[in-house]
N, C-alpha and C positions, 0 to 999 in steps of 0.2 A: 471403768468406774469414775475415774477423774473426769473423763469426757462428759459423762452424765451430769456430774455435780456442776461442771462449768456451764453446760447447756441450761440447767435448772436456774443457775444464778442469772444468766443472761435473760432468760424468759421473765424472771421476777423483776429485773431491771426495766425490761420493755413494758411490763405490765404497769409498773410504777409510773413510767414515762407517759403511757397512754392515759392513766388516771390524772396525772397532773395536767396534761393537754386539755382533758375534758373539763377539769376544774377551771383552767384559764378561760375556756370558752364560756363557761357559766358566769364567771366573774365579769368578763368583759361585756357579755350580753346584758347583764343587769346594769352595769355602769353606763353603757351606751343608752339603755332605755331611760334611766334616770336623768342623764344629761339631755337627751332628746326631749323629755317632758319639761325640764327647766328652761331649755332654749325656747320651747314652743310657748311657755308662759311669758318669756321675755319678749317675744315677737308680738304676741297678742292672740287672744282667743277668737277664732273665726271659724264658721262652718265652711265646709268644702265648697258649697255653692256660692259663698260670699267672697271667696279668694279671687283677687285680680290676678293678672298674668304674672306680674313680678312676684307676688307672694306664693303663687302656685309653683313657680320654678325653684324658688328658694326652698319651699317645703320638700319638693321631690328630692332636691340635691342633698338637703340635710338628712332626709330619711335614708337615701342610698349610702351616704357616708356612715350613718349610724349602723347600718347593716354590715358595712365593710369592717367597722371597728370591732364588731363582735367576733369576727374570725381573724383579725390582724393581731396575732399573739406576740410577735416579735417587737413591734413598735406601735402599740395601741395609742400613744399619745399623738401621733401624727394625724389620724382621722379626727381625734378629739379637738386639736387645734383648728383643723379645717371646719369642723362644725361650728365652733365658737366664732371663727372669722365670718362665716356666712350669717350667722345670727346677728352679730354686731352690725354688719353691713346692712342687713335688712331692717334692724332697729333704727339705724342712723338715717337710712333713706325715708323711713316712715316719719321720723321727726322732721326731716328736711321738707318733706312733702306737706306736712301740716303747717309749715311756715311760708311755703311758696306755692302759689297757685300754678305757676308756669311748670315747675318741676313735677307737681302732682299730675298735670295733664300729660306731660311727657311719660312719666312712669306708669301711671294708672289709666291714662286715657280720659275721655270726657264723653258726656252723654250725647246721643245723636237723635234728632227728631225723625221719626219714620212716617208719621202721619199727623196732620194738624188741619183742623177745620174741614175735615172731609177729604183732604188731598193727601195722596201717597206720594212720597218723594223717592223716585226711582234711584237717583244717584246716591242717596243716603243708604238705600238698601244694598247697592253695590259696595259702598264704602264699609259697611258692616258685614259684608259677605253673607247676606241673609236673603234667601229666596222667599218668593210669595207664599209658597205652600207651607213653609215653616212658620211664617208670620201668621197665617190664618190658623194654624194649629195652636199657636200661643194665644191667639184671640179666643179660641174655643176653651182652652184650658183655663182661661180667666173669666169665662162665662159670657163671652160676647160671640154669639152665633150669627149676628148681623152687624156688618161693618158700619152701617148707618148709626148704631149705637155707640160708636167710639168717636170721640172728638179729638183726642191726641194719643199718640203712642210714641214712647221714647225708649230707645236702646240705651240702657245704663252702662256705665263703665264696667260693672260686674258681669255683664252679658245678659242680665235679665231685662225683659220688656215691661215697662210701666204703662198702664192705661188710665186715661181719664174719660169717663163716660160723657156722652153728649148730655146737655143740661135737661133735655126733654125725656131722656131715657134713664137717667140716674134714679136710684131708690128714693122714695119719699122719706124725709127725716122728721122727727118731732118738731123741729124748728119750722119746717114748711106748714105744719098744721097748727102752729102756735100752741103747742103742747110742751109742758115742763115736766118730763118724767122724773121719778124719784131716782136719786143717785145710786149707782151700783156700789157694793162693798165687797171686799174679799171675805170668803167664808173661812172659818177657823177649823183646822183639823184638830180634833180632840182625841181620837182613838185611831191607831193604825196597827194592824196585826195584833190586837189585844193589848197594846201598850197605850196608856193614857198620857197625854201631853198636858200637864198641869199648868204650864206657862200659858198655853194657848187658851185654856179654860178660864184662866184669871183674866187674861186680856179681853175675853169676851164677856166679863162681868159674871161668871158663874163659878161654882165651886164643886168639890167632889160629891158632896151630899146631893146637890141638884142633879148631877150627872147620873148618880146611882138611882135616884128616884125616877128620872126620866127613862133610863134603860128598863126599870121594872115596869113602867107604864107600857113600854113597847114590847114587853114579853121577853126581855133578855135577862137572863139569871146571872150571867158572869161576863166580865169584859173580854174573856177568851173567846166568847161566841161571836165577837164583833171583829169583822174584817176592816171596816172603815166607818167612821162617824164624823160628821162635821156639823158646825153650827152656822146657819145662814144669818143674814142681816136682820131677820125677824125674830131671831132667838129660837128658831125650830131646829131640833136635833134630827138629822137625817142619818139613819143607821142602816148599814149594809152588813148582814150577817154572813159568817163563814158558810160556804156551801161547797160540797163535792160533786155537784151536779155538772154534767158536761152539756155544752150547747152544740148539738149535732146538725142544726139547721144549716144548709148550704146557701143561705140567702145572699152571701156576698161573693159567690163564685159564679 
């Protein structure tokens, strides 16, 4: 009987220990996520495609340390300090690069001209480790199926290729035709998911009474029937009603 009681107590202690371990993992995971978010904001907001090599390495390293911190229950402060050090170094290097062209070129690299005035520079292709097939694919992705339509192609430090079309092949602009088009203006979102944005409505020079009358004219009885509504520069209200219909056409497959 005594042995049974002792075993039961030991099992309860083990269960409590397991629960505490799980709670520690939850807490350290949440803390690591918050710290990772704050450090990312410190380093700066960039899309993955816009990261240079240095930022890419730092991001991967900080992310892996954050994952380690989530399971480092004994000394979670060690990976936390390491994350902070990497973020501070990255921030410091970014500030330094903004003040020194030489440092910026060393850390981030510089642009390389691949093509200019109809000439392809083979040595620059080798320098960028770019083969001709990949270059032609990038041309097609940017709408250039004929190399004669390209005047200049530049490999940017981010790894993207920028293209400047030949003057005879570029699209016609209103300036070429001596036309002055009316200026574009941002539309005002006034209803989203049945919710009215009164501030946007006032900014567009309209009020709730005008909106209600306009909705009635378009056959809308309640704002809840509206999925999205916007005012364009001409003062026209474009209404998109809620619908449960499904689009089954496979035109994009």
